[in-house]
C-alpha positions as CSV (number, residue, x, y, z in Angstrom):
1,M,-1.3,-9.2,5.0
2,I,2.3,-8.5,4.3
3,R,1.3,-7.3,0.8
4,V,-1.0,-4.7,2.4
5,F,1.8,-3.5,4.7
6,V,4.4,-3.3,2.0
7,T,2.0,-1.4,-0.3
8,Q,1.2,1.1,2.4
9,L,4.8,1.6,3.3
10,I,5.7,2.2,-0.4
11,L,2.8,4.7,-0.7
12,F,4.0,6.5,2.4
13,L,7.6,6.7,1.3
14,L,6.8,7.7,-2.3
15,P,6.8,11.5,-1.6
16,F,10.1,11.3,0.1
17,L,11.6,9.3,-2.7
18,L,10.3,11.7,-5.3
19,Y,11.7,14.7,-3.4
20,G,15.0,13.0,-3.1
21,G,14.9,12.3,-6.9
22,Y,14.1,16.0,-7.5
23,L,17.1,17.1,-5.4
24,F,19.3,14.6,-7.2
25,L,18.2,15.7,-10.6
26,T,18.5,19.4,-9.8
27,R,22.0,18.7,-8.3
28,K,20.9,20.4,-5.0
29,M,21.9,17.4,-2.9
30,N,23.7,19.0,0.0
31,K,23.1,19.0,3.7
32,Q,21.2,22.3,3.7
33,A,18.7,20.9,1.2
34,F,17.8,18.0,3.6
35,I,17.6,20.4,6.6
36,D,15.2,22.7,4.7
37,A,13.1,19.9,3.3
38,P,9.4,20.4,3.5
39,R,8.9,17.5,6.0
40,Y,5.4,18.4,7.1
41,W,4.1,18.4,3.4
42,L,6.0,15.2,2.7
43,I,4.5,13.5,5.7
44,M,1.0,14.8,4.9
45,A,1.3,13.6,1.3
46,G,2.5,10.2,2.5
47,I,-0.4,9.9,4.9
48,A,-2.8,10.9,2.2
49,L,-1.4,8.4,-0.3
50,S,-1.6,5.7,2.4
51,L,-5.2,6.5,3.2
52,G,-6.0,6.5,-0.5
53,G,-4.3,3.1,-0.8
54,F,-6.5,1.7,2.0
55,V,-9.6,2.9,0.2
56,V,-8.5,1.5,-3.1
57,L,-7.6,-1.9,-1.6
58,S,-10.9,-2.0,0.2
59,Q,-12.8,-1.4,-3.0
60,I,-11.0,-3.9,-5.2
61,N,-11.5,-6.7,-2.6
62,N,-14.2,-8.8,-4.3
63,N,-15.2,-10.9,-1.3
64,P,-19.0,-10.9,-0.7
65,V,-20.2,-9.3,2.6
66,G,-21.7,-12.0,4.9
67,G,-20.1,-14.8,3.0
68,T,-18.6,-18.0,4.5
69,Y,-14.8,-18.5,4.4
70,I,-13.7,-21.8,3.2
71,P,-10.0,-22.4,4.1
72,T,-7.4,-23.9,1.8
73,H,-8.0,-27.6,1.4
74,Y,-7.3,-30.6,-0.9
75,E,-9.9,-31.9,-3.3
76,N,-9.1,-35.1,-5.2
77,G,-5.3,-34.5,-4.6
78,V,-5.4,-30.9,-5.8
79,L,-4.8,-27.9,-3.5
80,V,-7.7,-25.5,-3.6
81,P,-7.0,-22.0,-2.3
82,G,-9.1,-20.5,0.4
83,Q,-12.2,-18.5,-0.7
84,V,-15.3,-16.7,0.5
85,K,-18.6,-18.1,-0.7
86,G,-21.5,-15.7,-0.9
87,S,-24.6,-16.4,1.2
88,E,-27.1,-17.8,-1.4
């Protein structure tokens, strides 16, 4: 769960980091540049990237629908990670 949160946070902050990098590289890093920042568009871009991240994460999740979750357990002294078994 923390991986999903950190991924979404990075995706949301990415436009702000890129804008800051642009200001740094063009040597326009002054107080007025931050006051005049296109905050609305940066926020909208961050939200769009976060929503896209949710879609991508949901599509790459390969757990079968309607399956049965088997929690982490030991088998013959070996730790077996939790998994979802499909309904056969």
